[in-house]
Backbone bond lengths (Angstrom), bond angles and torsions (degrees), N, CA, C in turn:
res aa  C-N    CA-C-N  psi(-1)  N-CA   C-N-CA  omega(-1)  CA-C   N-CA-C  phi
1 D - - - 1.473 - - 1.476 110.13 -
2 K 1.312 115.35 156.97 1.539 116.44 177.45 1.455 110.59 -78.16
3 C 1.300 111.02 161.23 1.467 119.79 -175.59 1.611 106.73 -65.84
4 P 1.368 115.02 130.16 1.504 115.48 -179.21 1.563 111.54 -71.81
5 M 1.292 118.65 -5.66 1.524 118.35 -176.76 1.464 109.00 -99.29
6 C 1.309 117.95 -52.84 1.510 117.69 -179.80 1.481 116.92 -95.24
7 H 1.364 119.11 -17.78 1.384 126.48 178.64 1.471 115.82 50.67
8 S 1.359 115.62 34.04 1.497 121.86 -179.87 1.486 112.66 -131.91
9 A 1.282 121.24 -7.90 1.488 119.77 178.98 1.529 109.45 -146.15
10 I 1.241 114.89 156.59 1.500 122.55 176.72 1.531 107.41 -65.33
11 E 1.322 111.66 132.13 1.508 119.05 -179.05 1.486 111.80 -79.33
12 T 1.300 116.77 114.01 1.483 122.04 177.07 1.573 108.11 -123.16
13 S 1.261 119.65 178.82 1.463 124.12 179.55 1.542 106.19 -65.89
14 S 1.363 119.62 -37.05 1.384 120.13 -177.51 1.497 111.97 -79.39
15 H 1.390 119.56 -25.98 1.440 120.62 179.25 1.447 114.35 -67.27
16 V 1.366 117.47 -28.47 1.474 121.11 175.26 1.540 110.92 -56.75
17 R 1.264 115.85 -34.30 1.512 118.45 -178.52 1.528 115.75 -75.45
18 W 1.336 114.88 -27.29 1.488 116.84 -178.03 1.621 112.47 -127.14
19 C 1.250 114.08 30.87 1.464 118.54 178.35 1.529 109.17 -60.43
20 R 1.367 113.43 138.29 1.503 116.17 -173.90 1.567 111.35 -94.17
21 A 1.273 119.64 11.86 1.464 118.59 175.21 1.560 110.14 -64.00
22 P 1.301 115.31 139.40 1.463 118.40 -179.56 1.522 116.10 -52.82
23 A 1.232 117.43 -41.51 1.469 120.89 -178.26 1.504 110.63 -69.37
24 A 1.390 115.63 -40.37 1.471 118.00 -179.41 1.483 109.19 -70.53
25 K 1.311 122.72 -39.01 1.440 124.63 177.75 1.461 110.72 -63.35
26 K 1.310 123.02 -42.22 1.391 125.36 177.84 1.536 114.86 -59.20
27 Y 1.296 110.26 -48.99 1.484 121.72 179.22 1.581 108.50 -60.89
28 R 1.256 117.09 -45.76 1.481 120.32 -175.56 1.527 107.39 -62.85
29 R 1.234 119.28 -46.77 1.492 120.87 178.44 1.432 113.82 -59.52
30 E 1.321 116.31 -41.04 1.520 118.29 177.06 1.516 110.60 -67.18
31 R 1.335 115.38 -37.93 1.465 115.92 -174.87 1.572 108.53 -74.90
32 L 1.317 119.39 -30.84 1.481 120.34 173.81 1.494 111.53 -63.99
33 A 1.287 116.94 -36.92 1.506 120.81 178.60 1.466 106.86 -65.35
34 L 1.367 118.60 -45.07 1.471 123.85 -179.97 1.554 110.29 -62.05
35 L 1.258 118.91 -39.96 1.490 123.44 177.72 1.489 109.42 -60.90
36 E 1.378 119.90 -41.65 1.372 126.32 -177.48 1.610 107.73 -62.65
37 R 1.258 117.70 -42.08 1.437 126.73 -177.44 1.567 108.60 -68.49
38 E 1.347 113.43 -42.22 1.495 117.54 178.05 1.505 115.11 -62.35
39 L 1.386 111.67 -40.04 1.501 114.35 -176.80 1.589 108.49 -69.47
40 R 1.329 114.39 -39.04 1.423 115.94 179.54 1.487 112.58 -66.04
41 G 1.391 117.32 -34.58 1.394 122.18 176.61 1.458 118.91 -61.80
42 I 1.342 119.60 -16.80 1.430 125.71 -176.02 1.480 107.61 -108.93
43 N 1.386 116.49 15.05 1.520 120.17 175.42 1.525 114.16 74.10
44 T 1.331 116.07 26.96 1.492 118.20 179.45 1.450 107.22 -68.87
45 A 1.333 118.51 139.70 1.485 124.86 173.86 1.510 108.02 -50.38
46 P 1.336 117.04 130.80 1.537 119.66 175.52 1.542 113.72 -52.04
47 E 1.317 115.63 -34.47 1.473 119.29 175.92 1.476 113.82 -60.99
48 I 1.323 115.38 -43.80 1.459 122.47 177.95 1.562 110.47 -64.16
49 V 1.303 113.95 -42.17 1.474 119.91 -176.95 1.541 108.71 -62.08
50 K 1.310 117.33 -50.39 1.443 123.95 -178.98 1.543 110.04 -59.54
51 C 1.366 114.19 -47.38 1.470 118.24 -174.82 1.568 110.00 -66.00
52 W 1.330 114.94 -47.55 1.488 118.42 -178.41 1.469 112.75 -64.25
53 C 1.318 116.20 -46.64 1.518 119.60 -179.26 1.516 111.89 -59.76
54 E 1.362 114.31 -43.06 1.481 116.68 -179.84 1.472 113.70 -64.45
55 H 1.324 118.77 -45.27 1.422 118.55 178.57 1.524 116.20 -73.12
56 I 1.304 117.75 -35.64 1.469 118.97 169.95 1.535 113.94 -60.73
57 A 1.362 112.02 -44.09 1.438 113.03 174.13 1.508 117.04 -59.79
58 E 1.342 115.57 -34.77 1.512 116.72 177.28 1.513 111.41 -74.28
59 V 1.289 121.44 -31.88 1.360 125.00 170.37 1.461 116.71 -58.83
60 C 1.430 111.85 -36.92 1.531 120.42 179.17 1.537 112.70 -90.50
61 G 1.325 117.06 12.33 1.462 116.64 -177.91 1.358 118.77 76.78
62 E 1.345 121.98 12.49 1.423 125.61 177.63 1.571 113.55 -113.61
63 G 1.264 115.94 47.42 1.484 121.60 -173.68 1.450 116.79 -65.96
64 E 1.409 111.99 -15.84 1.487 118.33 179.23 1.536 116.46 -80.89
65 M 1.383 112.68 -6.58 1.443 115.81 -177.99 1.551 108.74 -72.14
66 V 1.311 114.29 146.88 1.446 120.00 -178.82 1.613 109.36 -112.30
67 F 1.324 114.10 132.07 1.479 120.59 -175.59 1.635 105.29 -120.97
68 M 1.248 116.35 133.45 1.435 122.84 -178.16 1.565 109.25 -79.17
69 G 1.377 114.37 141.93 1.429 117.70 179.46 1.561 108.28 -179.28
70 P 1.359 116.79 162.89 1.547 120.55 -179.11 1.427 108.87 -67.32
71 F 1.352 114.13 148.34 1.515 122.21 176.13 1.554 110.82 -115.81
72 V 1.323 114.10 38.08 1.445 117.71 -177.16 1.536 108.76 -82.50
73 V 1.417 114.48 132.55 1.435 115.09 -176.60 1.565 104.85 -128.48
74 G 1.325 117.10 156.67 1.413 124.51 177.82 1.530 114.78 88.43
75 T 1.384 116.48 1.14 1.414 123.00 179.44 1.472 110.67 -94.51
76 Q 1.356 113.31 163.16 1.571 115.29 -179.10 1.544 108.39 -63.36
77 L 1.332 113.80 -39.26 1.546 113.95 178.20 1.506 116.11 -60.84
78 A 1.363 113.12 -40.04 1.577 118.51 175.30 1.526 110.89 -58.72
79 R 1.380 113.63 -45.02 1.435 117.69 -171.74 1.648 105.16 -69.87
80 S 1.237 114.94 -36.72 1.512 115.14 178.15 1.556 113.23 -65.37
81 V 1.341 114.66 -36.21 1.457 120.99 178.21 1.587 108.39 -64.22
82 G 1.364 111.80 -44.29 1.426 114.09 -178.65 1.600 113.63 -62.52
83 E 1.380 114.81 -41.16 1.441 120.23 175.47 1.535 112.86 -59.14
84 A 1.337 113.41 -46.55 1.464 122.21 -179.65 1.481 107.36 -61.07
85 R 1.294 121.20 -44.50 1.496 123.64 -173.98 1.511 107.02 -68.01
86 R 1.304 121.98 -38.00 1.421 122.28 -178.83 1.556 112.26 -70.62
87 H 1.340 114.16 -33.79 1.431 119.04 175.99 1.502 111.93 -71.66
88 Q 1.289 117.48 -37.19 1.466 122.31 177.15 1.572 110.43 -66.79
89 A 1.315 115.05 -32.48 1.432 116.44 -177.24 1.577 106.82 -69.66
90 L 1.245 120.50 -34.92 1.520 124.81 173.16 1.552 109.69 -57.34
91 L 1.327 113.97 -41.54 1.513 115.73 178.02 1.498 112.90 -81.56
92 S 1.284 119.98 -11.94 1.481 130.35 179.40 1.545 111.23 81.71
93 W 1.323 114.19 140.20 1.531 117.22 -179.38 1.493 108.68 -74.45
94 E 1.347 120.08 -20.83 1.479 117.24 170.83 1.511 111.98 -62.82
95 G 1.357 113.29 -36.57 1.511 120.09 179.49 1.520 110.64 -61.78
96 L 1.377 114.67 -34.93 1.523 114.71 176.92 1.501 110.08 -61.81
97 L 1.329 120.82 -35.53 1.430 119.47 -178.00 1.545 110.60 -70.63
98 Q 1.338 116.14 -18.80 1.445 120.72 174.96 1.522 116.71 -99.33
99 G 1.416 115.71 7.06 1.474 119.70 173.08 1.534 111.87 103.21
100 R 1.286 118.98 0.69 1.491 118.01 178.79 1.533 109.54 -92.93
101 M 1.357 113.54 84.73 1.437 122.68 -178.46 1.548 109.27 -96.88
102 S 1.289 115.85 140.79 1.487 120.45 178.94 1.506 110.03 -71.66
103 N 1.353 118.19 144.50 1.434 121.60 -178.73 1.541 110.74 -73.32
104 Q 1.250 117.78 -10.85 1.481 126.53 179.03 1.552 110.67 -64.36
105 W 1.302 115.15 -33.44 1.485 121.66 -179.35 1.559 109.56 -62.16
106 Q 1.309 118.21 -35.75 1.386 119.82 178.55 1.514 114.36 -64.81
107 K 1.355 113.88 -35.04 1.475 116.72 172.57 1.510 114.60 -65.76
108 V 1.261 113.87 -35.61 1.493 119.85 176.50 1.602 111.22 -63.32
109 Q 1.308 111.49 -45.29 1.472 114.61 -179.83 1.487 110.96 -69.50
110 E 1.327 120.98 -32.40 1.452 120.15 178.21 1.505 110.90 -64.97
111 L 1.347 110.30 -43.59 1.489 117.57 -179.28 1.543 111.72 -63.07
112 H 1.307 114.27 -34.72 1.533 121.16 177.60 1.472 107.58 -65.06
113 E 1.363 119.13 -46.81 1.407 123.58 -176.18 1.597 113.67 -65.03
114 R 1.309 110.40 -34.24 1.562 115.43 -177.17 1.545 110.18 -78.41
115 T 1.242 117.85 -35.35 1.539 125.71 -178.97 1.516 113.36 -78.56
116 R 1.346 113.37 -27.79 1.551 115.92 -174.85 1.517 106.16 -128.32
117 R 1.272 119.86 59.42 1.399 127.58 176.94 1.476 111.96 -58.82
118 Q 1.310 117.68 -44.25 1.480 117.67 -178.64 1.553 113.83 -64.89
119 E 1.274 117.34 -30.75 1.464 120.94 178.39 1.497 109.77 -74.06
120 T 1.315 118.20 -40.06 1.407 122.26 -174.41 1.498 118.64 -85.41
121 A 1.353 113.36 -7.25 1.551 118.95 -176.89 1.530 114.05 -61.39
122 S 1.300 118.17 -29.15 1.429 123.88 -173.15 1.570 111.10 -81.84
123 F 1.271 119.58 -14.79 1.422 126.32 179.48 1.591 115.72 -81.56
124 G 1.267 115.14 132.59 1.488 113.33 178.42 1.466 111.18 -80.93
125 R 1.377 116.67 165.89 1.439 121.43 -177.23 1.458 110.22 -131.75
126 K 1.368 115.55 59.96 1.439 117.99 -179.25 1.562 111.78 -78.56
127 E 1.284 115.85 -17.20 1.454 120.16 177.21 1.496 109.58 -146.73
128 D 1.283 114.61 152.59 1.537 116.50 178.09 1.493 111.00 -62.18
129 W 1.293 111.31 146.14 1.479 121.75 -175.93 1.566 111.89 -56.59
130 N 1.329 117.92 -44.08 1.419 118.68 -171.97 1.486 113.04 -67.81
131 F 1.295 116.77 -32.16 1.492 119.43 175.39 1.531 115.18 -70.47
132 R 1.310 114.60 -35.01 1.437 119.14 177.30 1.667 110.78 -73.69
133 A 1.223 114.74 -38.56 1.454 119.47 -178.80 1.531 110.77 -68.34
134 I 1.239 118.00 -47.08 1.488 121.27 -176.47 1.483 108.82 -70.82
135 R 1.358 118.84 -31.16 1.398 120.62 174.05 1.526 114.09 -63.57
136 S 1.305 117.32 -44.84 1.379 119.50 176.35 1.495 116.57 -61.45
137 V 1.417 114.15 -34.07 1.488 116.80 176.95 1.488 111.70 -69.77
138 C 1.363 114.31 -41.77 1.493 117.72 179.29 1.545 115.80 -65.84
139 V 1.328 113.41 -36.60 1.471 119.78 176.56 1.564 107.30 -67.08
140 F 1.284 118.68 -37.40 1.520 119.29 175.91 1.532 107.16 -57.92
141 H 1.263 116.09 -50.81 1.524 118.20 -178.48 1.483 112.54 -61.01
142 S 1.331 117.92 -40.59 1.482 121.19 178.37 1.513 110.40 -63.73
143 D 1.397 116.46 -40.13 1.444 120.17 -179.98 1.514 112.74 -59.58
144 L 1.243 119.47 -34.49 1.431 124.91 176.14 1.536 111.82 -60.97
145 W 1.298 116.88 -43.98 1.439 120.61 176.80 1.567 109.64 -69.90
146 S 1.315 115.10 -38.86 1.515 118.45 -178.53 1.546 106.30 -62.03
147 F 1.327 119.30 -45.98 1.437 120.78 178.26 1.508 113.76 -60.51
148 R 1.267 114.39 -43.15 1.457 117.61 175.43 1.515 114.35 -57.79
149 N 1.393 115.82 -47.57 1.454 116.89 178.90 1.453 114.31 -64.61
150 A 1.347 114.74 -36.18 1.494 118.35 -177.87 1.568 109.57 -67.17
151 E 1.349 118.90 -38.58 1.469 121.57 179.03 1.474 109.26 -72.48
152 V 1.328 121.06 -31.62 1.525 122.60 -176.97 1.552 110.90 -80.72
153 H 1.398 109.39 -49.72 1.533 116.98 -168.45 1.502 112.12 -104.02
154 G 1.357 117.94 -17.05 1.434 118.04 -176.82 1.525 110.37 91.89
155 N 1.274 116.14 166.64 1.528 122.29 179.55 1.459 109.23 -92.54
156 T 1.304 122.52 -17.07 1.416 120.77 179.39 1.587 109.38 -128.38
157 V 1.246 115.09 169.11 1.422 122.32 178.76 1.518 113.73 -61.46
158 Q 1.376 117.22 -39.25 1.376 120.00 176.91 1.485 114.07 -68.55
159 K 1.270 117.47 -39.85 1.536 119.59 174.23 1.528 111.67 -65.85
160 A 1.340 115.37 -39.52 1.471 116.15 178.49 1.562 109.76 -62.33
161 Q 1.298 117.20 -40.19 1.522 118.32 -178.95 1.579 110.59 -67.12
162 L 1.345 113.49 -40.02 1.514 115.23 175.20 1.419 117.05 -60.48
163 K 1.391 114.96 -44.96 1.450 122.32 179.23 1.547 110.24 -64.17
164 L 1.348 119.10 -43.83 1.369 120.75 175.05 1.510 115.23 -59.27
165 R 1.340 118.56 -43.50 1.363 126.25 -179.59 1.565 111.22 -60.83
166 A 1.318 112.94 -43.03 1.519 118.77 179.79 1.591 109.18 -66.88
167 E 1.276 115.86 -41.10 1.474 119.88 177.08 1.525 111.18 -61.20
168 V 1.315 115.05 -50.26 1.546 117.17 177.08 1.490 113.83 -57.93
169 E 1.368 121.09 -44.75 1.355 124.74 179.94 1.558 112.87 -63.51
170 T 1.344 118.23 -32.29 1.351 123.22 178.10 1.606 109.36 -67.64
171 K 1.382 112.97 -42.10 1.428 117.22 179.19 1.587 111.56 -64.30
172 V 1.355 115.28 -38.71 1.451 120.43 -177.28 1.524 107.58 -65.56
173 R 1.340 121.13 -44.94 1.383 123.38 -178.05 1.580 113.02 -65.56
174 R 1.378 114.67 -35.98 1.421 117.33 176.60 1.544 110.75 -67.03
175 L 1.334 115.07 -36.63 1.564 117.14 179.64 1.522 108.21 -69.07
176 Y 1.259 120.81 -38.21 1.518 123.98 175.57 1.544 109.77 -61.30
177 D 1.262 117.79 -43.22 1.499 122.38 175.94 1.506 113.74 -64.87
178 R 1.267 116.09 -40.03 1.545 121.77 -179.47 1.542 110.29 -73.86
179 Y 1.306 113.91 -36.83 1.524 121.44 179.10 1.533 113.83 46.07
180 P 1.324 119.51 76.26 1.472 120.11 179.89 1.563 107.77 -75.79
181 I 1.283 115.85 140.46 1.419 123.91 172.27 1.505 114.19 -88.39
182 L 1.286 118.15 113.17 1.452 124.99 -172.57 1.536 109.79 -94.21
183 L 1.352 114.39 177.53 1.452 117.23 173.65 1.444 113.78 -71.61
184 A 1.334 119.47 172.56 1.456 121.84 -169.74 1.508 110.89 -68.83
185 R 1.347 113.55 -34.08 1.452 120.47 178.97 1.488 115.69 -62.14
186 Y 1.247 117.01 -21.74 1.485 124.29 179.74 1.521 109.04 -96.22
187 L 1.308 111.73 155.54 1.481 121.06 177.68 1.469 112.78 -87.70
188 S 1.301 118.65 148.73 1.419 123.52 178.58 1.606 114.38 -59.14
189 V 1.293 112.14 146.79 1.481 113.60 175.05 1.600 114.83 -62.53
190 R 1.382 106.04 -39.89 1.445 116.06 -178.66 1.567 112.97 -90.28
191 S 1.263 119.69 23.47 1.434 122.89 -179.52 1.573 108.25 -72.48
192 V 1.204 116.79 -23.40 1.496 125.24 175.92 1.494 108.54 -115.24
193 P 1.334 121.97 126.44 1.426 123.57 176.83 1.568 112.35 -55.38
194 I 1.361 115.47 143.28 1.451 115.10 -173.39 1.501 111.97 -67.02
195 E 1.294 119.55 -21.46 1.521 122.41 176.52 1.542 109.07 -66.16
196 V 1.431 112.42 -41.31 1.497 111.58 -178.18 1.486 109.48 -77.25
197 R 1.339 116.68 -33.66 1.506 119.08 177.10 1.548 114.64 -57.69
198 L 1.346 112.61 -41.90 1.510 115.63 -175.69 1.539 111.72 -73.40
199 K 1.275 117.53 -7.74 1.439 117.58 177.93 1.530 113.74 -85.46
200 K 1.361 116.88 -6.94 1.409 118.09 178.15 1.511 112.22 -81.43
201 P 1.443 118.68 160.76 1.392 120.69 -179.14 1.446 116.25 -57.24
202 T 1.332 120.38 161.92 1.409 125.43 -175.54 1.607 109.18 -66.84
203 L 1.332 115.69 -39.61 1.453 119.65 -178.27 1.521 108.73 -64.01
204 V 1.310 119.51 -41.43 1.461 125.74 179.67 1.553 108.73 -60.84
205 L 1.325 118.23 -47.55 1.445 123.54 176.51 1.476 115.01 -59.68
206 Q 1.382 116.78 -37.76 1.396 118.90 -178.84 1.519 111.55 -68.44
207 M 1.427 114.07 -41.77 1.440 119.15 179.12 1.524 110.25 -65.59
208 W 1.286 118.66 -34.95 1.470 124.17 179.99 1.545 110.07 -63.95
209 L 1.422 115.21 -48.91 1.442 120.90 174.89 1.449 114.49 -52.25
210 K 1.378 115.69 -50.32 1.413 121.33 177.42 1.506 115.30 -61.07
211 Q 1.368 117.17 -36.32 1.406 121.69 174.59 1.547 114.26 -63.62
212 V 1.335 112.28 -46.04 1.486 114.97 178.76 1.591 112.84 -66.65
213 D 1.222 116.78 -34.23 1.451 122.69 173.10 1.551 110.00 -57.79
214 Q 1.370 118.23 -45.45 1.330 117.54 -179.32 1.579 114.16 -70.79
215 Q 1.324 112.39 -32.94 1.464 118.07 179.12 1.516 108.81 -69.58
216 E 1.378 121.08 -36.07 1.493 120.28 174.23 1.512 110.85 -60.28
217 K 1.292 118.30 -41.97 1.473 120.70 -179.71 1.536 110.81 -63.75
218 L 1.333 118.56 -44.06 1.411 124.27 -178.95 1.587 109.51 -65.15
219 T 1.302 113.95 -35.84 1.526 119.78 177.27 1.520 109.45 -64.67
220 D 1.280 116.53 -45.89 1.534 119.00 179.24 1.479 110.27 -59.76
221 V 1.403 115.86 -37.83 1.518 116.74 -175.94 1.557 104.81 -72.70
222 A 1.261 122.79 -43.19 1.556 124.59 -177.18 1.531 105.24 -63.04
223 R 1.291 120.94 -38.91 1.507 118.69 -175.96 1.561 106.16 -70.94
224 L 1.355 116.69 -36.14 1.477 111.22 -178.56 1.457 111.00 -73.28
225 K 1.327 119.86 -34.67 1.491 118.80 176.78 1.578 113.26 -69.34
226 A 1.341 117.36 -32.30 1.397 118.13 172.76 1.582 113.37 -64.30
227 K 1.291 115.10 -41.15 1.447 120.20 177.13 1.473 111.92 -65.43
228 M 1.269 121.42 -39.70 1.411 125.54 174.29 1.555 111.62 -63.46
229 K 1.297 118.43 -41.77 1.453 120.80 -175.58 1.561 111.95 -78.32
230 M 1.322 114.01 -49.34 1.476 117.38 -172.72 1.564 112.68 -91.41
231 G 1.295 118.17 -19.18 1.437 120.95 -177.94 1.529 110.41 77.64
232 S 1.343 114.62 -176.50 1.398 119.40 177.09 1.460 115.98 -72.81
233 I 1.330 119.13 151.12 1.425 124.14 176.87 1.543 115.02 -68.78
234 L 1.329 111.22 -15.98 1.510 114.92 -179.44 1.527 112.85 -67.77
235 R 1.368 115.80 -20.14 1.445 120.08 -179.90 1.578 112.01 -66.99
236 F 1.309 117.00 -22.47 1.377 124.66 -178.72 1.589 113.90 -88.96
237 L 1.286 115.87 -3.52 1.448 122.94 -173.96 1.540 108.62 -104.55
238 V 1.340 112.44 141.75 1.384 121.94 173.04 1.474 112.41 -107.51
239 P 1.308 120.93 124.36 1.531 125.04 179.83 1.543 107.30 -50.87
240 R 1.360 112.86 131.50 1.510 115.80 178.37 1.452 113.22 -63.03
241 R 1.271 118.91 -35.27 1.456 123.62 179.19 1.582 111.22 -62.59
242 V 1.323 113.90 -42.76 1.496 115.55 176.80 1.482 113.27 -67.72
243 A 1.315 117.07 -46.01 1.540 119.79 177.14 1.454 112.11 -63.81
244 G 1.394 122.28 -37.26 1.418 120.47 175.78 1.478 113.77 -65.16
245 M 1.345 116.25 -46.83 1.390 119.59 178.64 1.599 116.43 -59.76
246 S 1.312 111.93 -33.67 1.507 119.04 179.59 1.548 110.74 -69.47
247 V 1.353 113.61 -43.08 1.464 119.43 176.29 1.585 110.50 -65.29
248 K 1.277 117.20 -43.82 1.441 119.75 -178.52 1.478 111.29 -67.05
249 Y 1.364 115.37 -37.73 1.424 117.24 -178.12 1.542 111.25 -70.46
250 A 1.253 113.98 -35.46 1.589 121.69 175.94 1.471 107.02 -64.09
251 G 1.280 121.80 -50.48 1.499 120.41 179.65 1.420 117.17 -64.89
252 G 1.292 118.70 -36.55 1.413 121.62 -178.76 1.442 117.04 -71.20
253 Q 1.401 113.02 -35.26 1.483 119.02 179.49 1.502 110.82 -88.10
254 G 1.344 118.98 -18.27 1.412 120.39 -177.38 1.527 113.56 79.60
255 D 1.284 117.19 18.62 1.397 124.32 179.85 1.572 108.40 -84.53
256 R 1.338 113.52 97.13 1.475 116.63 -178.82 1.499 114.48 -66.61
257 V 1.314 117.17 -26.51 1.473 117.32 -175.14 1.562 109.28 -72.83
258 L 1.328 115.50 -42.09 1.416 123.39 -177.39 1.608 108.43 -68.17
259 G 1.335 113.56 -44.15 1.484 115.36 177.42 1.560 112.60 -64.89
260 S 1.273 118.41 -36.51 1.367 121.24 179.98 1.604 109.18 -66.62
261 A 1.287 115.59 -40.87 1.404 119.19 179.74 1.473 114.77 -63.62
262 A 1.379 112.32 -42.03 1.521 117.78 176.65 1.483 110.46 -65.22
263 F 1.324 120.48 -40.49 1.421 120.70 175.56 1.485 117.42 -66.00
264 T 1.312 115.59 -36.50 1.442 119.03 172.10 1.562 113.79 -65.17
265 L 1.340 112.77 -37.19 1.470 116.34 -178.72 1.581 108.79 -67.30
266 V 1.240 119.10 -42.32 1.444 124.13 -179.01 1.547 106.89 -64.65
267 R 1.308 118.21 -46.14 1.463 120.50 -172.91 1.640 110.87 -70.55
268 W 1.316 111.92 -31.31 1.478 119.60 172.83 1.495 112.58 -63.88
269 A 1.308 112.84 -45.13 1.523 117.73 179.40 1.528 109.37 -66.60
270 R 1.291 120.71 -36.35 1.476 123.26 178.67 1.560 110.43 -65.59
271 R 1.306 114.02 -39.80 1.428 116.84 179.27 1.547 114.58 -63.56
272 I 1.353 111.83 -39.74 1.361 117.83 176.03 1.527 119.22 -60.11
273 L 1.367 109.72 -40.19 1.372 117.81 178.28 1.587 111.30 -65.52
274 R 1.321 113.25 -39.10 1.468 120.44 178.73 1.528 114.41 -74.07
275 H 1.253 113.20 -16.57 1.489 119.37 -175.72 1.531 105.82 -73.73
276 R 1.350 115.10 135.64 1.415 120.22 179.68 1.603 107.96 -84.24
277 S 1.408 110.23 129.93 1.443 116.46 -175.01 1.399 110.91 -73.02
278 N 1.350 118.60 144.01 1.481 122.34 174.17 1.552 115.31 -76.25
279 V 1.345 112.43 -8.06 1.507 117.01 178.66 1.501 109.40 -79.21
280 E 1.317 116.27 134.54 1.450 118.22 177.25 1.563 112.82 -68.01
281 L 1.274 115.09 118.29 1.457 118.80 -178.38 1.595 110.53 -104.41
282 P 1.335 115.95 156.08 1.418 119.29 179.90 1.438 110.29 -66.66
283 R 1.365 118.39 142.91 1.386 127.59 175.99 1.494 109.96 -155.41
284 A 1.261 117.48 165.57 1.550 119.63 178.32 1.441 106.71 -92.29
285 G 1.343 117.70 127.64 1.449 124.97 177.45 1.506 109.60 -100.49
286 I 1.330 112.91 -169.48 1.493 120.82 -178.27 1.488 108.82 -130.45
287 G 1.236 118.17 161.79 1.488 122.66 175.89 1.533 109.67 102.20
288 D 1.334 116.89 174.59 1.383 125.72 -177.04 1.503 112.24 -109.23
289 P 1.393 119.23 111.42 1.450 119.15 -174.91 1.546 110.76 -68.12
290 G 1.267 120.18 -18.63 1.426 119.64 -169.81 1.496 110.66 -106.21
């Protein structure tokens, strides 16, 4: 099914991270900025903060965001960051959002704490850095899903019911506008006025939408079978030019046998066209299928 927020792409687990809906995009940017502050608040090495935030933003479709950090190259810390980044790339940056963090980052953090003791002295050490860092990243990923669920289903049962009702009514109106023609054994979509249809409970409407969807699929299968069995209707038609030339040629030459054959051929073709096919054809029925 398509994403209920942007209505432009199939919703998958990865789509939730980079959904293009304006509300999702705004929340994602705000949450990325909060993640950066959280990582700095637990004394994460600035190189790690910059590297993580840039790659997480790219995974979330926000690659244009800029994060502040040191640009020192050629140092031992810079080489350690490069090695950790390459190792994390093998594990995937999507895996980092799910808790699969490379053990090389711990080495980078330890080097940061040894070389910058004066900066790290004011930070408490109630818990190991790697646990706090990966928890912040996982909570960030979880919050993206929580925001999506709140927008789609609401924060309360009443809001969830109202959102579901609005979504179902939109699907019903679109189905009435599209008006699919079903097989004769099925009842017409418009057999019940839309005003009457929308007064029914949400569950009834959901079941009816599912039923019509199944009927459309069966109708397509029946049409395909009928076409394969009976062939195209064009095989019953005689080109007007050929029939006219045959009759004209028969009258001009006085050949009664040829003229009679042409007349019989045309009459036979007309009878076939008027003959009612035994194949069940789509038509609009009456009544309420649900």
